C-alpha positions as CSV (number, residue, x, y, z in Angstrom):
1,M,0.0,0.0,0.0
2,K,1.4,3.4,-1.0
3,E,2.2,5.6,1.9
4,T,0.8,9.1,1.6
5,H,2.1,12.2,3.5
6,K,-0.2,15.0,4.5
7,I,1.0,18.3,3.2
8,Q,1.4,20.7,6.1
9,P,-0.2,24.2,5.6
10,W,2.1,27.2,5.4
11,Y,1.4,29.9,7.9
12,G,2.5,33.2,6.5
13,F,2.8,36.7,7.9
14,S,-1.0,37.2,7.5
15,E,-1.7,34.4,9.9
16,D,-2.7,36.0,13.2
17,Q,-0.2,34.2,15.5
18,V,2.7,34.5,13.0
19,F,1.9,38.2,12.7
20,G,2.2,38.6,16.4
21,E,5.4,36.6,16.7
22,V,7.1,38.6,14.0
23,M,5.8,42.0,15.1
24,A,6.9,41.3,18.7
25,N,10.5,42.0,17.5
26,S,11.1,45.7,18.4
27,D,13.5,46.4,15.5
28,F,11.1,45.0,12.9
29,C,8.1,46.6,14.5
30,R,9.7,50.0,14.6
31,Y,10.7,49.6,10.9
32,V,7.1,48.7,10.0
33,L,5.7,51.7,12.0
34,R,8.1,54.1,10.2
35,T,7.2,52.5,6.8
36,V,3.5,52.7,7.3
37,T,3.1,56.0,9.1
38,G,5.9,57.9,7.3
39,I,7.1,59.2,10.7
40,T,10.8,58.7,10.6
41,E,11.2,60.3,14.1
42,I,10.0,57.0,15.7
43,S,13.5,56.2,16.9
44,E,12.6,54.0,19.9
45,I,9.6,51.9,21.1
46,F,8.8,49.9,24.2
47,S,8.6,46.2,23.7
48,P,5.5,45.4,21.6
49,E,2.8,43.4,23.3
50,K,1.0,40.7,21.3
51,Q,-2.5,39.4,21.7
52,K,-3.2,41.9,24.5
53,E,-6.7,41.6,25.9
54,I,-8.7,44.6,27.1
55,K,-11.4,43.5,29.5
56,D,-13.7,45.5,31.7
57,P,-14.7,43.4,34.7
58,S,-17.2,46.0,35.9
59,H,-19.1,45.7,32.6
60,K,-19.1,41.9,32.0
61,T,-21.8,42.1,29.3
62,Q,-19.6,44.3,27.1
63,K,-17.6,42.8,24.3
64,D,-13.9,42.4,25.1
65,V,-11.2,43.0,22.5
66,R,-7.9,41.3,21.9
67,L,-5.3,43.6,20.2
68,D,-3.0,41.8,17.7
69,V,0.0,44.0,18.5
70,S,0.0,47.0,20.9
71,V,3.0,49.4,20.9
72,E,4.0,52.6,22.6
73,D,6.9,54.8,21.5
74,H,9.2,56.8,23.7
75,E,7.0,59.9,23.1
76,H,4.2,57.8,24.6
77,N,2.2,57.7,21.4
78,L,0.1,54.5,21.1
79,Y,-0.1,52.2,18.1
80,D,-2.5,49.3,17.5
81,L,-1.5,47.0,14.6
82,E,-4.1,44.5,13.4
83,M,-4.1,41.8,10.7
84,Q,-7.5,41.4,9.1
85,V,-7.9,38.5,6.6
86,K,-11.6,38.4,6.0
87,D,-13.9,41.3,5.0
88,K,-16.7,41.2,7.6
89,K,-18.1,44.5,6.3
90,D,-17.5,46.0,9.8
91,L,-14.1,47.6,9.6
92,G,-15.2,51.2,10.5
93,R,-17.2,50.1,13.5
94,R,-14.5,47.7,14.6
95,I,-12.0,50.5,14.5
96,R,-14.4,52.7,16.5
97,Y,-14.8,50.1,19.2
98,Y,-11.0,49.4,19.4
99,I,-10.4,53.1,19.9
100,S,-13.0,53.3,22.6
101,K,-11.4,50.4,24.5
102,Y,-8.0,51.9,24.1
103,D,-9.2,55.2,25.5
104,Q,-10.9,53.5,28.4
105,R,-7.8,51.7,29.5
106,Y,-4.7,53.6,28.4
107,T,-4.9,57.2,27.2
108,L,-5.9,59.3,30.2
109,N,-5.2,58.9,33.9
110,K,-7.1,60.4,36.8
111,G,-6.0,64.0,37.6
112,K,-5.0,64.7,34.0
113,T,-6.7,66.9,31.5
114,Y,-8.0,66.0,28.0
115,R,-5.0,67.7,26.6
116,D,-2.9,64.9,28.2
117,M,-4.5,62.1,26.3
118,K,-2.1,60.0,24.4
119,N,-2.2,59.9,20.6
120,I,-3.5,56.7,19.0
121,T,-2.7,55.4,15.6
122,I,-4.8,52.4,14.4
123,I,-3.2,50.4,11.6
124,F,-5.1,47.6,9.9
125,F,-3.4,45.3,7.4
126,C,-6.1,43.9,5.2
127,M,-6.1,41.0,2.8
128,F,-8.9,42.8,0.9
129,D,-9.7,46.3,-0.4
130,P,-12.4,47.6,1.9
131,F,-13.1,50.6,-0.4
132,K,-12.6,49.0,-3.8
133,Q,-10.4,51.8,-5.0
134,G,-7.2,49.8,-5.6
135,K,-5.1,51.9,-3.3
136,I,-2.5,50.2,-1.2
137,R,-2.6,52.8,1.6
138,Y,-5.6,54.6,2.9
139,S,-5.3,57.2,5.8
140,F,-8.0,59.0,7.7
141,H,-7.9,62.1,9.8
142,W,-10.7,64.3,11.3
143,T,-11.4,67.2,9.0
144,E,-14.3,69.6,8.4
145,D,-16.5,68.3,5.5
146,S,-16.5,71.4,3.3
147,D,-13.0,72.6,4.1
148,Q,-10.4,69.9,4.8
149,T,-7.9,72.5,5.9
150,I,-9.9,72.7,9.1
151,K,-8.8,69.9,11.3
152,L,-10.2,68.6,14.6
153,S,-7.3,67.7,16.8
154,A,-8.5,64.4,18.3
155,G,-5.2,62.7,18.4
156,I,-6.4,59.8,16.3
157,D,-4.9,58.6,13.0
158,I,-6.3,55.6,11.1
159,I,-4.2,53.8,8.4
160,I,-5.4,50.9,6.4
161,I,-3.0,48.9,4.2
162,N,-4.7,47.0,1.4
163,A,-2.5,44.1,0.5
164,K,-4.4,43.6,-2.8
165,G,-3.8,47.1,-4.0
166,K,-1.9,48.1,-7.1
167,P,1.4,49.9,-6.8
168,N,1.2,53.6,-7.5
169,G,4.3,55.4,-6.3
170,E,4.6,53.8,-2.9
171,S,8.0,53.4,-1.3
172,N,9.9,50.2,-1.8
173,D,9.6,49.5,1.9
174,L,5.8,49.6,1.8
175,L,5.7,47.5,-1.4
176,G,8.1,45.0,0.3
177,L,5.7,44.9,3.3
178,V,2.8,44.2,0.9
179,D,4.8,41.4,-0.7
180,L,5.5,39.9,2.8
181,I,1.8,40.0,3.6
182,N,1.1,38.1,0.4
183,D,3.8,35.5,1.1
184,R,5.9,36.7,-1.8
185,P,9.7,36.7,-1.4
186,V,11.2,40.0,-0.4
187,H,14.9,40.8,-1.1
188,L,15.2,44.4,0.1
189,N,16.9,44.7,3.4
190,K,17.9,43.1,6.7
191,Y,14.4,43.6,8.2
192,F,12.7,41.5,5.6
193,D,15.5,38.9,5.6
194,W,15.0,38.5,9.4
195,A,11.2,38.4,9.1
196,Q,11.2,35.7,6.4
197,K,13.7,33.6,8.4
198,K,11.6,33.9,11.5
199,I,8.4,32.9,9.6
200,K,10.3,29.8,8.2
201,E,11.5,28.9,11.7
202,L,8.0,29.0,13.1
203,N,6.7,26.8,10.3
204,D,9.5,24.4,10.8
205,D,8.9,24.1,14.6
206,P,6.4,21.2,15.2
207,K,5.8,22.3,18.8
208,W,4.9,25.8,17.7
209,R,2.6,24.4,15.0
210,D,0.9,22.2,17.6
211,R,0.3,25.2,19.9
212,L,-1.0,27.2,17.0
213,W,-3.4,24.5,16.1
214,T,-4.7,24.3,19.7
215,T,-5.1,28.0,19.8
216,R,-7.0,28.1,16.5
217,Q,-9.3,25.3,17.8
218,D,-10.3,27.5,20.8
219,F,-11.9,30.2,18.6
């Protein structure tokens, strides 16, 4: 009888747990933040936290959230990085809820004024185009409807990376990130070399794959 071998699935950067493991590296995470936001002044960050749960024990009926990767830079700006594979048609409301939970827990301590609230940047990496415009990068800020030079300083920036978008003048770094999300080889710099090596190591580790499978079964 011919022996058959089951082909093991490949878990790439877009897989939730892989995304968290790779982004937990401070150097790579800082590189991604600088690439996506365009803020080159992000020189240092505190250690990224993966799969961070925000619960509210006093309101047990409220939905809890689990942040894929939460980061704070040394200027105390906050960043939430999320990988979204499926289009559930709720991206805007999902972002609204994440921001509300972030604010509830992290942005303002007692005795402080609203001016002391920490800035929040929400970044979603999507395996689909939520707006059907073909752009790779969408960014949103609070502006007045009829005159976008008038801005409401809310301290919130929202960036959505569409991994299925078409290149149109984006930086090589951002295009490399899109290739990584799509499991295409990237030969650009040491950051992508490290990330691809890390992803391969995770896939080659049977214990890690078993833990991943157990975790996936829980949801």
